[in-house]
Phi, psi and omega in degrees: 000136179261129181283139175282120184255023183303321184302332181289334187277342184300333179304322183294308183285334180283331188244000176242109177302136179081000172285138185254309185212161172217144179224134174254133185220159174273164181299334179268013171087015178270134179291138175248346179173159178205155178288160179301150174095001179256134176291144181303322179298317179295320179299316179296317180296313180296319179299313179296317181294319181291326175297318177295320179296319179296318179297316177298318180298315180295321182291338182255016182303325181297336180294333180287343178138167179283156177163153182292329180244105177255071183265131176287135178247313180197159175235133178236128181241130180253133174240166177296335184249011177158188183235154168233133179243137180224125179225163173289145182225047184104172182296118177076019180221150181223153179239125178243144176222145177245146183210162177291161182301330184260023177294152172282102186299323180294320182292316181292321178297318178300313181298319180296312180294323178295319178298315180298315180295320183293323186264347172041242187293345177297336181270353180295136181237102182295154179299147178288143175235124177286154181305319179297319180295318180296319179295320179295315179297319180296318179295321179293319179294320179295321180295325182267001178079018180272354183246000000 
């Protein structure tokens, strides 16, 4: 069972003027939590889209320049009516936030990173394992004497 971590996200919208919403998602696009006021359908759509955006950002890292470490840190998207910020939130988890055009970008980024650092491993989202996959893995371990 995956715990709903929505309560953790309220800090961003409560303490950053002009912040609108925040969503916590797994790398495969499943919602782990969202701030109050978002419809479940929107949370699911945003989670899937942000997982795709992170994947696209990572795939285009070489475009930013050469270097031995091409590590993705964050994605910022600007619209005429606001911003979207996307950062890593532990292994296999991401944190997205939406804000008005005149938000203090430094403040929202700081709050997002602080939340991730403060909550650490609680935000980690392990990969999903289907029941068939788990049974096969268990059978393989039993066959090799690892279980």
